[in-house]
N, C-alpha and C positions, 0 to 999 in steps of 0.2 A: 619284283617286289610288289606287294599288294598296295592298291591306291591309298588305303588308310595309313599304312606304314610310311609310304612316300610323303604324304601330307604331313605326318608327324615329324618326320626327319627335316623337311623343309622349314617347318615352324620352329623347331629347336635351333636350326642353323641361321635363322633370320637375324638381322642386325638389331631388331627391336626386342628380341627375346633375351631375358635374363633369368638365371636360376635364383631361387629364393628358398632358404631353409626355414619354412614356417614353424616346424617343431622346435628347433633350437631357439629361435627368437622368442617364441611364446614361453617356453620352459624357463629360459634365463630371466625373463621379465616377471615371472610369478612372485619372486621375493618382494616386489614392489607393491603387491596388493595383499599378500597373505604372510603372516608371521611364521614362516617355515622353520627358522631356527628353534622357535618355541616348541613346535610339534616334534622336531628331532630330539630336543633335549628331554622332553617328557616321555619319549619312547612310546608314543601313541601307536597302537597296532591297528592298521587300517586295511580294509578290504574294499575292492572296487570291481564292479562289473560294467564294462563299457557297452554291454548289450550289442556287441558286434558292430559298433559304429565308428565314427570318425576319430574318436579319441583312443582307439586300441593301442596305437603306438606312442601316444603321449605319456600315458601313465608310467610305464617302465622308465622312461627318460626322466620324469619328475622324481621318481623314487631314487634313481641313481644320482641325479644332479644334487639333490638336497639330503641324501643319506637317510631317507625315511623308511620306516617299517611298513611298507605298502605292498600288499599282495594283489595282483591282478587275478581275480577269481575265475575269469573266463576270457580267453583271448581269441575265441573262435570268430571268424568272419565268414558268414554264410549268407549269400544273397537271398536265400529262401527263409532265413531266420527260423530254421527248423529247431533250434535249441530253445526257443522261447516257449514259456507256458502261455496258455490262452488267456485272453482278457475276459472280462465279465460276460461278454456277449458271444464268446467262442471265436473271436477274431484274434489275429496276431497283431499286437501293438507293442512297440518298444517304449512303453510308458513307465518311467521310473517312479511315478506317483501312484501307480495302480497296485494294490496288494495282490491282484491276480497275476499281473505280468511280473511281479517281483517275488513270486513264490519260491523260485529256486534260490534266490539270495537269502530270503528269510529263513530258509531251511538250514543254511550254513553260516549264519551270522555270528554264532557264539564265540568262535576263537578270536574275534576282533573286538576292540574297544569301540570302534565306530566303523560302519560300512556305508557305502553309497554307490549309486549308479547314475548314468546319464543316458538320455535317449540317443538315437543314432547320429544326429548331427550335433550332439553334445551342447545343446542350449537349454536343457532342462535337467533337473536334479531330483534324486530321491535319497533320503537320509534314513538309515536304519540303526537303531541303538539296541543294545542287548536286552534291556528291560522294556523299552517302549515300542520295539518293532519299527515298522515303517511310519514315519511321521506324516500326517496330513500336510499338504503344502502350506496352507494358511498358518498352521502351527509353527512350522519352521521359519516362514517369513517373519512372523512376530518375534521369534527368538533372535533372528539375525539382526533385526532393527534394534532391539534392546541391547544386544551385545555391541554392535558396531558403533553406535553413537556414544557408547561409554569407553571404547577402546581405540578410537581414531581421533586423537586430540588435534591433529593438524588439519582436519576438515574445517570448512567454513562454519562459523558459529550459527549461521542462518541456513545451512544446508537442510533441505526438507526430505521427507519420506515420500517416495512415489508409490502410489498404489492404484490399481484399476478399480472401477466402479463396483465390481462383483467380488472384491476381496473382503476378507473378514473385518468386522468392526473392532475386533481385538487389536488390530493394527493401529487404529485411531487412539485407543486407550494407551497402548505402548508409546506411541509418538508423544502423547501428552505427558506421559511419565518422564520421558527423556528430554522434554522441552523442545520438541520439534514440530513444525507445521506439517500437515499432510497435503500433498499435491495429488488430488484424486481425478483420474482421467477415464475416458472410455476404454474399452478393451482394445489393446494394441500397443506394443512396446514403442512404436514410433513417437508416441506422445511424450516420451521421456528423453528423447535425443538431445534437445537443446539444454535441458537442465543438467544432464550428465556431462555434456560437453563443457559447460562453464562452471561446474561444481556446485550449482545451486540445488541439485538433488544429490544426496549422499548415497542413497540406496533406492533402487527401483525393483519392484516385484509384482508378479501377477499370480492369480490364484491357481494357474495350471503349472506351477512349479518352475517358473522362469524368473531369473533374477540376475542382477549385477550390482556392483557398487564401486566406489572410487578407490584409487590407489591410496596408500598410506599418506601421501602428501596432499591429498585432496584434489588431484587432477584426474582426468578421465582415464578409466581402464578400457571400457568398451561401451558403446552406445546401444548394443544389442544384448540379449541374454547370453550368459556364459555359464554352462553347467558345471565346469570344473571348479571355479573359485567358490561357489557356495558349498560344494562338497568338501573342499579343503578347509573352508571356514569352520565346518562342524568339528574338525580335528583341532583347529586352533582354539576354539571355545573350550574343548575338553582339556587341552594342554594348559591353557592359561587360567582356567577357573576351577578345574577338577570336577566339573559337572557337565554331563552330556546334554544335548539339545532337548531330549524328551523330559528330563528332570527340570531343565531350565523353563520349559513351557509350563509345567505344573506349578513352579514357583510364581510365574507370571499370573496365571489364572487364580492362584490363591490370593494374590494381591489385587487383581483387577476384575475378577469375575470370569467364570467359565461360560462358554457358549456351546450350543449344539447347532449343527448346520447340515444342509442337504442340498442336492441339486436334482432337478427333474429334467430329463430330455424327452421330448415327445414329437411325433411326426407333424409336419406342417407343409402345406403346398407353398409354392413361390408366392402366390397371391396372399395367403395367410401371413407369410413372413413379412411381406410388404406392409400389410395392415398393422401388424404388431410394431414394426419399426417406426411407424408414424404415430403411434399412440401418444396422446398428449397428457402430461401430468396434471393438467388443469381440468380434465374431464374424466375422472375416475368414478366408477359406479359405487364405490364404498367409501365410508368415512373412517373406518377402523380396520386394522389387521390383527389377527390373533387376539381379539378382545381388547386391544388398546387403541386409542385414537391415533390417527395418522398425524404425525408432526411435520413431515416434509414429503413432498412427492417431486421427483426430478425427472426431466427428460433431457437435461443437459448436465454435463459433468461439472462439479463445483470448482475443480482445479483450473480448467482451461475453457469452460463454457462451450465445449463442443458437444454435438448431439450424441446421446447414448445409443440411439438406435433401439429404443424401447423405453422402459421406465424403471426407476428405483423408488421404492416406497418405504418410509422409515417411521417407526414408532419408538416409544421410550424403551420397549423391551426387545425389539428386533427389527428386521428389515427383510425385504425381498427385492430382487431385480429380475426382470423378464426381458429377454431379447432374442431375436432370431439368430440362428447360426449363420456365420458367413461362409461356411464351406459345405454344409449338409442341409437337406430339407427337413430340418427340425427346429424347434424353439427350445430355449433353456430357461428354467426358473431356478434362481439361486435364492436361498433363504437361510437366515440365522436367527436364533433366539438366545437371549441371555437368561431365560427362565428355565425351561425344561423341554423334553421331547414332545410333550402334549401341546405346549405352546407353539413349538415349531410346526407341528402338524396343522394347527389352526391357521398359522400364517401361510403355509403352503396351500391350504384349501381356499383361503381368501384370494391368494395370488392367482390360483387357477380360475376362479370366477372372473377376475379382471381380464385375464388372458383370453378366456373363452368368449367374453363379450367383445374383446378387441378384434379377434380373428374371425368372428362369425360373418357369414355372407351378408352384406348389407341389404340384399334383396329380401 
């Protein structure tokens, strides 16, 4: 017997080893966070692409357990991910928020009322509608917040909306509309753990298509991102309101104002990243962005007073945030305008001036 097989056998036979059926426990518990009977009763036709990841064997069980019209569009598991279309830069990424990585699903979306995908570890989501195509992550987060805080009456009356510092300001407008406070934190889902655990945060989401929310009864579902429940929530929305998430977002922006947004990724050395991370909001070289006076400049998150690791600069018409990547030798500039694309371009240009000054060699 090979050493690895022997070690595995010993481990399985050890007195400390217990078998646990993760799939069944998860699937059986889903009805406590999603209105699955409503989806079944409405006959919502769903399609899902697990992108060859951890949820491949979950989706058929979910469909069977709850009697859903749910088609697994691709059940291939391939460690090379040869079935994936290439992302914007020619690399393979299982990114369900990327229109490049999701091209295969977008091509076959039409037989379904709603379609969705998750990344390989199933902690991120991508939502596809027949008319709207792939929803940008911030659009869907906004829709989730508006829907959930109107359809979860057992949640705490003071349960807040959790968002990261670089998420859309549309979320703030939606939160105000549904009468909830916003808990804005640096990038990183760890900042939501305590609030999700005690029910003081009802929904938590980040701009990279990660989210989770409470059970129907207002208790914790998970303290980390869960890609499956936001996907199924899109079907619940359609079942209970008759409107898909893309149309719901258009209704929101008709009422609250539409925005345009963009993100720039640019190379940076480790030294430049350090300088950007230490940039102080009190010492910016500009007094306005995009032609509008700066109203607030932050280097600490307003929700928990933790360092952003960069800056966020806000005007009446838009905002930008700049921060170094935590995993790559790049920096990122996020920007949003509530005016138009020209205004967004001006905000990005001003942001670039601030970043260039921050990362320049002090010599």
